[in-house]
C-alpha positions as CSV (number, residue, x, y, z in Angstrom):
1,X,-2.4,10.4,-15.1
2,X,-1.8,14.1,-14.8
3,X,1.6,15.1,-13.5
4,X,2.2,17.4,-10.5
5,X,4.1,20.5,-11.8
6,X,7.1,20.5,-9.5
7,X,8.4,17.0,-9.0
8,X,7.2,15.2,-12.2
9,X,5.2,12.9,-9.9
10,X,2.2,11.5,-11.7
11,X,-1.0,11.7,-9.8
12,X,-4.7,12.3,-10.2
13,X,-7.7,13.1,-8.0
14,X,-11.2,11.6,-8.3
15,X,-14.4,12.3,-6.5
16,X,-16.3,15.4,-5.4
17,X,-14.3,18.5,-4.6
18,X,-14.5,19.4,-0.9
19,X,-15.1,15.8,0.2
20,X,-12.8,14.2,2.7
21,X,-9.5,13.0,1.1
22,X,-8.4,9.4,0.8
23,X,-4.8,8.7,-0.3
24,X,-4.2,5.3,-2.0
25,X,-0.6,4.0,-2.0
26,X,0.0,1.2,-4.5
27,X,2.3,-1.8,-4.2
28,X,5.7,-2.5,-5.5
29,X,6.0,-3.0,-9.3
30,X,2.3,-1.8,-9.7
31,X,1.0,1.7,-10.2
32,X,-1.8,4.0,-9.2
33,X,-4.0,2.8,-12.1
34,X,-3.9,-0.7,-10.6
35,X,-6.1,0.7,-7.8
36,X,-8.3,2.7,-10.1
37,X,-11.4,0.4,-9.5
38,X,-11.0,0.8,-5.8
39,X,-10.6,4.6,-6.2
40,X,-13.8,4.9,-8.3
41,X,-15.7,2.9,-5.6
42,X,-14.4,5.1,-2.8
43,X,-14.9,8.3,-4.8
44,X,-18.7,8.2,-4.7
45,X,-18.5,10.5,-1.6
46,X,-14.8,11.0,-1.0
47,X,-12.0,12.8,-2.8
48,X,-9.4,10.1,-3.7
49,X,-5.7,10.7,-4.6
50,X,-4.0,8.2,-6.8
51,X,-0.3,8.6,-7.4
52,X,2.6,6.7,-9.0
53,X,5.7,6.1,-7.0
54,X,9.0,6.9,-8.8
55,X,9.8,4.2,-11.4
56,X,6.1,3.2,-11.7
57,X,3.4,4.2,-14.1
58,X,3.9,7.8,-15.2
59,X,6.6,8.8,-12.6
60,X,10.2,8.6,-13.7
61,X,12.5,6.4,-11.7
62,X,14.5,8.0,-8.8
63,X,17.9,7.0,-7.4
64,X,16.6,6.3,-4.0
65,X,13.9,3.5,-3.8
66,X,13.7,3.3,0.0
67,X,10.4,3.3,1.7
68,X,11.4,6.5,3.5
69,X,12.0,8.2,0.2
70,X,8.7,7.0,-1.2
71,X,7.0,8.4,1.9
72,X,8.6,11.8,1.2
73,X,7.4,11.7,-2.4
74,X,3.9,10.9,-1.2
75,X,3.9,13.9,1.1
76,X,5.1,16.1,-1.9
77,X,2.2,14.8,-3.9
78,X,-0.2,15.7,-1.1
79,X,1.3,19.2,-1.0
80,X,0.9,19.5,-4.8
81,X,-2.8,18.4,-4.5
82,X,-3.4,20.7,-1.5
83,X,-4.0,18.0,1.0
84,X,-3.3,18.7,4.6
85,X,-4.6,15.4,6.0
86,X,-6.3,12.3,4.6
87,X,-7.4,8.8,5.3
88,X,-4.7,6.4,4.0
89,X,-5.1,3.0,2.3
90,X,-1.6,1.6,2.0
91,X,-1.2,-1.7,0.0
92,X,1.9,-3.9,0.3
93,X,5.0,-1.7,-0.2
94,X,2.5,1.2,-0.1
95,X,1.4,0.1,3.3
96,X,4.9,0.4,4.6
97,X,5.1,3.9,3.1
98,X,1.8,4.8,4.8
99,X,3.0,3.5,8.1
100,X,6.2,5.6,7.8
101,X,4.1,8.7,7.2
102,X,1.8,7.8,10.1
103,X,4.8,7.5,12.4
104,X,6.6,10.6,11.2
105,X,3.8,13.0,10.3
106,X,0.7,11.7,12.2
107,X,-1.2,14.9,11.7
108,X,-1.4,14.1,8.0
109,X,-3.0,10.7,8.6
110,X,-6.6,10.7,9.9
111,X,-6.9,6.9,9.7
112,X,-4.9,4.1,8.3
113,X,-5.8,0.9,6.4
114,X,-2.8,-1.4,6.5
115,X,-3.6,-3.6,3.6
116,X,-1.5,-6.7,2.8
117,X,1.6,-5.1,4.2
118,X,4.4,-5.8,6.6
119,X,4.7,-3.8,9.8
120,X,8.2,-2.3,9.6
121,X,8.2,-1.0,13.2
122,X,6.4,-3.9,14.8
123,X,7.8,-7.2,13.4
124,X,11.2,-8.7,12.6
125,X,12.2,-9.1,8.9
126,X,10.4,-12.0,7.3
127,X,13.7,-13.4,5.9
128,X,17.3,-13.5,7.2
129,X,20.1,-11.6,5.6
130,X,21.4,-14.6,3.7
131,X,18.0,-15.6,2.5
132,X,17.3,-12.1,1.2
133,X,20.6,-12.0,-0.7
134,X,19.9,-15.4,-2.2
135,X,16.4,-14.5,-3.3
136,X,17.5,-11.3,-4.9
137,X,20.4,-13.1,-6.6
138,X,18.0,-15.7,-8.0
139,X,15.7,-12.9,-9.3
140,X,18.6,-11.2,-11.0
141,X,19.2,-14.3,-13.1
142,X,15.6,-14.4,-14.3
143,X,14.4,-12.5,-17.3
144,X,12.0,-9.6,-16.7
145,X,9.1,-11.5,-18.4
146,X,9.7,-14.5,-16.2
147,X,9.7,-12.3,-13.1
148,X,6.5,-10.6,-14.3
149,X,4.7,-13.9,-14.7
150,X,6.0,-15.2,-11.4
151,X,5.0,-12.0,-9.5
152,X,1.5,-11.9,-11.1
153,X,0.9,-15.5,-10.2
154,X,2.0,-15.0,-6.6
155,X,-0.1,-11.9,-6.2
156,X,-3.5,-13.0,-7.5
157,X,-5.7,-16.1,-7.7
158,X,-8.0,-15.1,-10.5
159,X,-7.4,-14.6,-14.3
160,X,-8.7,-11.1,-14.1
161,X,-6.5,-10.3,-11.2
162,X,-3.4,-11.7,-12.9
163,X,-4.2,-9.6,-16.0
164,X,-4.5,-6.5,-13.9
165,X,-1.1,-7.1,-12.3
166,X,0.5,-7.8,-15.6
167,X,-0.8,-4.6,-17.1
168,X,0.5,-2.6,-14.2
169,X,3.9,-4.1,-14.3
170,X,4.3,-3.0,-17.9
171,X,4.9,0.5,-16.5
172,X,8.0,-0.4,-14.5
173,X,11.3,-2.3,-15.1
174,X,13.4,-5.2,-13.7
175,X,15.9,-2.7,-12.2
176,X,13.2,-0.9,-10.3
177,X,11.6,-4.2,-9.2
178,X,14.9,-5.4,-7.8
179,X,15.7,-2.0,-6.1
180,X,12.2,-1.9,-4.5
181,X,12.5,-5.5,-3.3
182,X,15.9,-4.7,-1.7
183,X,14.3,-1.6,-0.1
184,X,11.4,-3.6,1.2
185,X,13.8,-6.1,2.9
186,X,15.7,-3.2,4.4
187,X,12.8,-1.2,5.8
188,X,12.4,-2.9,9.2
189,X,13.3,-0.6,12.1
190,X,11.9,-1.9,15.4
191,X,10.2,0.8,17.5
192,X,8.5,-1.1,20.2
193,X,7.4,2.1,22.0
194,X,5.7,3.6,18.9
195,X,1.9,3.7,18.7
196,X,-0.2,5.0,15.8
197,X,-2.6,7.6,17.3
198,X,-5.1,7.3,14.4
199,X,-7.8,4.6,13.8
200,X,-6.3,1.5,12.2
201,X,-7.7,-1.3,10.0
202,X,-5.9,-4.5,9.2
203,X,-6.9,-5.9,5.8
204,X,-5.7,-8.7,3.5
205,X,-6.8,-11.4,1.1
206,X,-7.5,-14.7,2.7
207,X,-5.4,-16.5,0.1
208,X,-2.4,-14.2,0.3
209,X,0.8,-16.2,-0.2
210,X,2.6,-13.9,2.3
211,X,0.3,-15.2,5.1
212,X,3.0,-16.3,7.5
213,X,4.8,-12.9,7.4
214,X,1.5,-11.0,7.5
215,X,0.5,-13.0,10.6
216,X,3.6,-11.6,12.3
217,X,2.8,-8.1,11.1
218,X,-0.8,-8.3,12.5
219,X,0.5,-9.7,15.8
220,X,3.0,-6.9,16.1
221,X,0.5,-4.2,15.3
222,X,-2.1,-5.7,17.6
223,X,0.4,-5.7,20.5
224,X,1.1,-2.0,20.2
225,X,-2.2,-0.8,18.9
226,X,-5.9,-1.5,19.0
227,X,-7.0,-2.1,15.5
228,X,-10.6,-0.8,15.1
229,X,-11.3,-3.3,12.3
230,X,-9.6,-6.6,11.1
231,X,-10.8,-8.3,7.9
232,X,-9.7,-10.9,5.4
233,X,-11.2,-10.9,1.9
234,X,-12.5,-14.4,1.0
235,X,-11.3,-15.9,-2.3
236,X,-8.6,-13.2,-2.8
237,X,-4.9,-13.3,-2.9
238,X,-2.3,-10.5,-2.2
239,X,-4.0,-8.1,-4.6
240,X,-7.4,-8.5,-3.1
241,X,-8.6,-5.3,-4.9
242,X,-7.9,-7.0,-8.2
243,X,-9.2,-10.5,-7.3
244,X,-12.3,-9.3,-5.3
245,X,-12.8,-5.6,-6.1
246,X,-16.3,-5.2,-4.8
247,X,-15.7,-7.0,-1.5
248,X,-12.4,-5.1,-0.9
249,X,-13.9,-1.7,-1.7
250,X,-16.9,-2.4,0.6
251,X,-14.7,-3.4,3.5
252,X,-12.6,-0.3,3.2
253,X,-15.6,2.0,2.7
254,X,-17.3,0.6,5.8
255,X,-14.2,1.3,7.9
256,X,-13.9,4.8,6.6
257,X,-17.6,5.5,7.1
258,X,-17.3,4.2,10.7
259,X,-14.3,6.4,11.4
260,X,-16.0,9.4,9.9
261,X,-19.0,8.8,12.2
262,X,-16.7,8.2,15.2
263,X,-13.5,10.1,14.6
264,X,-12.2,9.7,18.1
265,X,-13.2,6.1,18.6
266,X,-11.0,3.7,20.5
267,X,-13.5,0.9,20.2
268,X,-13.7,-1.9,17.7
269,X,-15.8,-1.0,14.7
270,X,-18.4,-3.3,13.3
């Protein structure tokens, strides 16, 4: 990936110049290249931004791994690429990052695909404090190769999906993985009066191992918002874009097309 000149943040743009922008936010321990297939599918008639969060892919690690810090980095990448506003597809940790931007700088987010992610403003933390500490302690005792295998197995249900996750994880480290995990557990800040003003899609793999926590996320988002589209990708795990790339890309493209045709819609989209 090319690097932005000011912040050493790795990013690249695909698709026709002048087309509407779509920003893809990758998941924890992955990188922008892990979503390259999705980016190519969307870039047929859109301008797609792929970027690497600090500590992932081609971007050096940063001291602050919080979701808020990652959201600030994303906005810097947008500035470097000359993007005033874009449709957002936020996956997993990247979905939390996208929601933080949508809440704090809504003018930058035309629409939001909350994909396989928690809802930091609209659900309680999925684990209690002691459970989170115990899980992180157990992970610290494991070797990085063990954690990589465990994470890839938990995220995908197909051999090609696991291979894609393993390849992406080669660009990060155990220290970054643990720091991002702690940051994800600490990102929940209830704001029951907050409503996203932009069209919203809820998306996830039907076989996602985080199903119970994602159910809570969807319930919280549905209480405060009116999702214009809700879809599960059959036969796919957490990384649906790796397990079922064509189906995932088609679902997202259909939503973005519908939003483009009805930018002010408050109705459910087909």
